[in-house]
C-alpha positions as CSV (number, residue, x, y, z in Angstrom):
1,X,34.5,26.0,9.8
2,X,31.3,24.2,10.8
3,X,28.8,26.9,11.6
4,X,26.9,24.8,14.2
5,X,30.2,24.3,16.1
6,X,31.0,28.0,16.4
7,X,30.8,29.9,19.6
8,X,31.8,33.2,21.1
9,X,33.5,31.5,24.1
10,X,34.5,27.9,24.8
11,X,35.3,26.9,28.4
12,X,37.4,23.8,28.9
13,X,36.7,22.5,32.4
14,X,33.3,23.1,33.8
15,X,33.9,22.7,37.5
16,X,33.4,25.5,40.0
17,X,35.3,28.3,38.2
18,X,34.4,27.2,34.6
19,X,30.7,26.8,35.4
20,X,30.5,30.1,37.1
21,X,32.2,31.8,34.1
22,X,29.8,30.0,31.8
23,X,26.8,31.4,33.6
24,X,28.0,35.0,33.6
25,X,29.0,34.9,29.9
26,X,25.8,33.3,28.8
27,X,23.8,35.8,30.9
28,X,25.6,38.5,29.0
29,X,24.3,37.2,25.7
30,X,27.5,35.4,24.5
31,X,27.1,32.1,22.8
32,X,28.9,29.9,25.3
33,X,30.0,26.2,25.2
34,X,31.4,24.4,28.3
35,X,33.3,21.1,27.8
36,X,34.0,18.8,30.7
37,X,35.5,15.3,30.8
38,X,32.9,14.3,33.4
39,X,29.4,15.4,34.3
40,X,29.5,18.3,36.8
41,X,29.0,18.4,39.7
42,X,31.1,15.2,40.0
43,X,33.7,13.6,42.2
44,X,36.7,13.9,39.9
45,X,37.8,17.4,40.8
46,X,37.9,19.6,43.9
47,X,34.3,20.6,44.5
48,X,32.7,17.5,46.0
49,X,32.4,16.5,49.7
50,X,30.3,19.5,50.9
51,X,30.7,22.0,52.4
52,X,33.4,24.7,51.8
53,X,34.3,27.7,54.1
54,X,33.8,31.3,53.0
55,X,35.8,33.8,55.0
56,X,36.3,37.5,54.5
57,X,39.2,38.4,56.8
58,X,41.7,36.9,54.5
59,X,45.4,36.5,55.0
60,X,46.3,37.2,51.4
61,X,45.8,41.0,51.5
62,X,43.2,43.6,50.5
63,X,42.9,42.1,46.9
64,X,41.8,38.7,48.4
65,X,39.5,40.5,50.8
66,X,37.8,42.5,48.1
67,X,37.3,39.4,46.0
68,X,35.8,37.5,49.0
69,X,33.3,40.3,49.6
70,X,32.4,40.2,45.9
71,X,32.0,36.5,46.0
72,X,29.7,36.7,49.0
73,X,27.5,39.2,47.2
74,X,27.4,37.0,44.1
75,X,26.6,33.8,46.0
76,X,23.6,35.6,47.6
77,X,22.6,36.8,44.2
78,X,22.8,33.2,42.8
79,X,20.6,32.0,45.7
80,X,18.0,34.6,44.7
81,X,18.2,33.7,41.0
82,X,17.9,29.9,41.5
83,X,16.0,29.6,44.8
84,X,18.7,27.1,46.0
85,X,20.0,27.3,49.5
86,X,23.8,27.6,49.0
87,X,25.2,29.7,51.9
88,X,25.0,29.2,55.6
89,X,26.2,32.1,57.8
90,X,27.5,29.9,60.6
91,X,30.4,32.2,61.6
92,X,34.0,31.0,61.3
93,X,36.4,30.7,64.1
94,X,40.1,31.0,63.2
95,X,42.6,29.7,65.9
96,X,46.3,30.1,65.7
97,X,49.5,29.5,67.7
98,X,50.8,33.1,67.7
99,X,54.4,31.8,67.8
100,X,53.8,30.5,64.3
101,X,51.0,32.6,62.7
102,X,49.6,36.1,63.2
103,X,46.3,37.8,62.5
104,X,47.9,41.3,62.6
105,X,48.0,42.3,58.9
106,X,44.7,40.8,57.9
107,X,42.9,42.6,60.7
108,X,44.1,45.9,59.5
109,X,42.9,45.2,56.0
110,X,39.6,43.9,57.4
111,X,39.0,47.2,59.3
112,X,39.7,49.1,56.1
113,X,37.0,47.0,54.4
114,X,34.5,47.4,57.2
115,X,34.4,43.7,58.0
116,X,33.2,42.6,61.5
117,X,35.4,40.4,63.6
118,X,36.2,39.6,67.2
119,X,39.6,38.7,68.7
120,X,39.5,36.1,71.4
121,X,41.9,34.7,74.0
122,X,42.2,31.0,74.6
123,X,40.0,31.1,77.7
124,X,37.2,32.9,75.8
125,X,37.3,30.4,73.0
126,X,37.0,27.5,75.3
127,X,34.2,29.1,77.3
128,X,32.1,30.0,74.2
129,X,32.8,26.6,72.5
130,X,33.5,24.1,75.3
131,X,34.3,21.3,72.8
132,X,37.6,23.1,72.0
133,X,40.8,22.8,74.0
134,X,43.8,25.0,73.2
135,X,46.9,26.2,75.1
136,X,46.5,29.4,77.0
137,X,48.8,31.4,74.6
138,X,46.7,30.6,71.5
139,X,44.6,33.3,69.9
140,X,41.3,33.3,68.1
141,X,39.6,35.5,65.5
142,X,35.9,35.0,65.0
143,X,34.1,36.2,61.8
144,X,30.3,36.3,62.6
145,X,29.3,37.0,59.0
146,X,31.4,34.2,57.5
147,X,30.2,30.7,57.0
148,X,30.1,27.8,54.6
149,X,28.9,26.9,51.1
150,X,27.3,23.7,49.8
151,X,29.8,23.3,47.0
152,X,28.1,20.7,44.9
153,X,24.8,22.6,45.1
154,X,26.7,25.7,44.0
155,X,28.1,24.0,40.9
156,X,24.7,22.6,40.1
157,X,23.0,26.0,40.6
158,X,25.5,27.7,38.3
159,X,24.9,24.9,35.7
160,X,21.2,25.3,35.8
161,X,21.5,29.0,35.6
162,X,24.0,28.8,32.7
163,X,21.7,26.5,30.7
164,X,18.7,28.6,31.4
165,X,20.7,31.6,30.0
166,X,21.5,29.6,26.8
167,X,24.8,28.0,27.5
168,X,25.6,24.6,26.0
169,X,27.3,22.0,28.2
170,X,29.1,19.1,26.6
171,X,29.8,16.4,29.2
172,X,31.9,13.2,29.3
173,X,34.1,14.8,26.6
174,X,37.9,15.1,26.8
175,X,39.8,17.9,25.0
176,X,42.6,16.3,22.9
177,X,44.1,19.3,21.2
178,X,43.8,23.1,20.9
179,X,44.7,24.9,17.7
180,X,45.0,28.7,17.6
181,X,44.9,30.9,14.6
182,X,45.1,34.7,14.5
183,X,41.4,35.3,15.1
184,X,40.0,32.0,16.5
185,X,40.6,28.9,18.5
186,X,39.8,25.3,17.6
187,X,39.1,22.9,20.3
188,X,39.3,19.2,19.2
189,X,37.6,16.7,21.4
190,X,37.9,13.0,22.1
191,X,34.8,12.4,19.9
192,X,36.7,13.8,16.9
193,X,34.6,17.0,16.8
194,X,36.2,20.5,16.5
195,X,34.5,23.5,18.1
196,X,35.5,27.0,17.3
197,X,35.4,30.2,19.3
198,X,36.7,33.7,19.3
199,X,38.0,33.2,22.9
200,X,38.7,30.2,25.1
201,X,39.0,29.8,28.9
202,X,41.0,26.9,30.2
203,X,39.9,26.0,33.8
204,X,41.0,22.4,34.0
205,X,41.7,22.3,37.7
206,X,43.9,19.4,38.8
207,X,43.8,18.1,35.2
208,X,45.8,21.0,33.7
209,X,48.7,18.6,32.9
210,X,46.5,17.0,30.3
211,X,46.6,20.2,28.3
212,X,50.4,20.1,27.7
213,X,52.2,21.1,25.6
214,X,49.6,23.8,24.6
215,X,50.0,25.3,28.0
216,X,52.5,24.3,30.7
217,X,51.7,25.8,34.1
218,X,53.5,25.3,37.4
219,X,50.5,23.5,38.9
220,X,51.0,20.4,41.0
221,X,48.1,18.1,41.7
222,X,47.9,16.7,45.2
223,X,45.6,14.1,46.8
224,X,43.8,15.3,49.9
225,X,41.6,13.6,52.4
226,X,38.7,14.7,54.7
227,X,36.8,12.9,57.4
228,X,33.5,13.1,59.2
229,X,33.7,12.0,62.9
230,X,31.0,11.1,65.4
231,X,30.8,14.0,67.8
232,X,28.3,15.1,70.5
233,X,25.6,17.2,68.9
234,X,25.2,19.2,72.0
235,X,28.6,20.6,71.4
236,X,29.2,20.4,67.7
237,X,25.9,20.7,65.9
238,X,25.4,23.2,63.2
239,X,23.1,25.5,65.1
240,X,25.8,26.6,67.6
241,X,29.2,25.4,66.4
242,X,31.0,27.4,63.7
243,X,33.2,26.6,60.8
244,X,36.8,26.7,61.8
245,X,40.5,26.9,60.9
246,X,43.3,25.9,63.2
247,X,47.0,26.5,62.6
248,X,49.8,25.5,64.8
249,X,52.9,23.3,64.9
250,X,50.7,20.3,64.1
251,X,49.9,21.8,60.7
252,X,47.0,23.7,59.2
253,X,43.5,22.3,59.5
254,X,39.9,23.4,58.7
255,X,36.5,22.0,59.5
256,X,32.8,22.3,59.9
257,X,30.1,21.6,62.5
258,X,28.0,18.4,62.3
259,X,25.4,19.3,59.6
260,X,22.2,17.3,59.9
261,X,23.9,14.7,62.2
262,X,26.7,14.1,59.6
263,X,29.5,14.4,62.2
264,X,32.2,17.0,62.5
265,X,34.1,17.4,59.2
266,X,37.8,18.1,59.3
267,X,40.6,18.3,56.7
268,X,44.2,19.1,56.6
269,X,45.3,22.0,54.4
270,X,49.1,21.3,54.3
271,X,50.8,18.0,53.2
272,X,49.4,15.6,50.6
273,X,50.6,13.1,48.0
274,X,51.3,14.1,44.4
275,X,48.8,12.8,41.8
276,X,49.2,12.6,38.1
277,X,46.0,12.9,35.9
278,X,45.1,9.5,34.7
279,X,46.6,7.7,37.7
280,X,44.2,5.9,40.1
281,X,43.4,8.1,43.0
282,X,43.9,6.0,46.1
283,X,40.7,5.6,48.2
284,X,40.4,7.0,51.7
285,X,42.1,4.7,54.2
286,X,44.8,3.4,51.9
287,X,47.3,5.3,54.0
288,X,47.4,5.5,57.8
289,X,47.7,9.3,57.7
290,X,44.3,9.6,55.9
291,X,42.5,9.1,59.2
292,X,45.5,9.3,61.5
293,X,46.4,13.0,60.9
294,X,42.8,14.1,61.3
295,X,42.2,12.0,64.4
296,X,45.4,13.2,66.1
297,X,44.4,16.8,65.7
298,X,40.9,16.2,67.1
299,X,42.3,14.2,70.1
300,X,44.5,17.2,70.8
301,X,42.2,20.1,70.2
302,X,38.6,18.8,70.1
303,X,38.9,15.4,72.0
304,X,35.1,14.9,72.3
305,X,34.8,15.1,68.5
306,X,37.4,12.3,68.0
307,X,34.7,9.6,67.9
308,X,34.1,6.9,65.3
309,X,35.0,7.8,61.7
310,X,31.6,8.0,60.0
311,X,32.9,8.7,56.5
312,X,36.1,9.6,54.6
313,X,36.6,11.1,51.2
314,X,39.4,12.0,48.9
315,X,39.7,15.0,46.5
316,X,42.4,17.0,44.8
317,X,44.3,20.3,45.3
318,X,45.9,22.1,42.4
319,X,48.8,23.9,43.9
320,X,50.9,26.7,42.6
321,X,54.4,27.3,44.1
322,X,53.1,30.3,46.1
323,X,49.5,29.1,46.5
324,X,48.2,32.2,44.8
325,X,45.9,31.7,41.8
326,X,46.6,32.0,38.1
327,X,44.2,34.3,36.2
328,X,45.8,35.6,33.1
329,X,46.1,35.3,29.3
330,X,48.0,32.4,27.7
331,X,51.6,33.6,27.3
332,X,51.5,33.1,23.5
333,X,47.8,33.4,22.6
334,X,45.9,36.5,23.6
335,X,42.5,35.0,23.0
336,X,43.1,32.2,25.4
337,X,42.6,32.8,29.1
338,X,43.8,30.7,32.0
339,X,42.2,30.1,35.4
340,X,43.9,27.6,37.6
341,X,46.1,26.9,40.6
342,X,43.4,27.6,43.2
343,X,45.5,25.8,45.7
344,X,42.9,24.4,48.1
345,X,41.4,27.8,49.0
346,X,39.7,28.8,45.8
347,X,36.1,27.5,46.0
348,X,34.8,30.4,48.0
349,X,36.0,32.8,45.3
350,X,34.5,30.8,42.3
351,X,31.5,33.1,41.9
352,X,33.8,36.1,41.8
353,X,36.3,34.4,39.5
354,X,33.6,33.5,37.1
355,X,32.4,37.2,37.0
356,X,36.0,38.4,36.6
357,X,36.6,36.0,33.6
358,X,33.3,37.1,32.1
359,X,34.4,40.8,32.3
360,X,37.8,40.0,30.9
361,X,36.3,38.1,27.9
362,X,34.0,41.1,27.1
363,X,36.1,44.1,27.8
364,X,39.7,42.9,28.6
365,X,39.3,44.6,32.0
366,X,38.0,43.8,35.6
367,X,37.4,46.1,38.5
368,X,39.1,43.6,40.8
369,X,42.8,43.8,41.4
370,X,44.2,40.5,39.9
371,X,47.8,41.6,39.5
372,X,49.1,39.0,41.9
373,X,47.6,36.3,39.8
374,X,49.7,37.1,36.7
375,X,51.8,34.4,35.1
376,X,54.8,36.8,34.9
377,X,55.5,36.1,38.6
378,X,56.9,32.7,37.6
379,X,59.3,34.2,35.1
380,X,61.1,31.8,32.7
381,X,59.3,28.8,34.2
382,X,56.4,29.4,31.9
383,X,56.9,28.0,28.4
384,X,55.3,29.8,25.4
């Protein structure tokens, strides 16, 4: 073993989850190495194209709500630590067709957690935000303490804080092979170097397929698109229009106000084309639906925001079959931990996921309930 290449923990994949974990581990005094195929923050994963919503009245249940509240606390702490502006408490408006979706269960859990919210009828939504048009039977739920995160700034802030705490970050380096013994893990890179650690975290995002056959997770990578549309600032500017989600028969959408005149940003959560790591990711506009799906929703629900497309971007989702995360040990190697399958709704939680992984590395325990993220829920589909 080469002593200079020995670490307490190695993290493979230094995007939002990996970089967060790297910071908390290094801050705790562990010798930490992060390896990434690119140079984070970058455009090859899921964290670019700011911003990202952070909501607390979550549909997944009390475990998701508790993790969202922890994430909020940790984002605010990271702001204090780095001096970077990462979080904007814009409020988030959630709109649903009650024939398809319901707020009922999440509101009960929110009340138990002491989270503020307002329920709104369609007429109240349109009066408060006159740029929105919804049928009279639609329902709204507004979270005044929610908002959005500048995702690329967040990854950069975690990187700077991790390096300041002593972490080493190896960029533009692919992992070719992982070799486990009883008491250590060897990570072999594209440069021919081998790095050893007592424990390893794999957080490869949409690139998890490149780690086969060492680990074979039910994660499907999907190409997603977002667009920024010219919209009247008097209606949609950041100082008075909230982040939003909208779910109905047209599909599930999310978006943001016009930030600094950038235009209203909107994306579609459902649908998407499968993507295989290594394949070319088709640019925005290569398919009619890239702009078409987004524009049709705006024409229907925010017609004054359906102006000229100012910019389009593509990114990736890493979907599990149930869209819940994977946070668990490797099924055959107890000193390898897996963090993946964040399914297009994970970024807001990345501060909390990093802290959870740090706790697991050090004590094997976390105060957060992560039972639903266990690999065992997939049964025999997970190969050892």
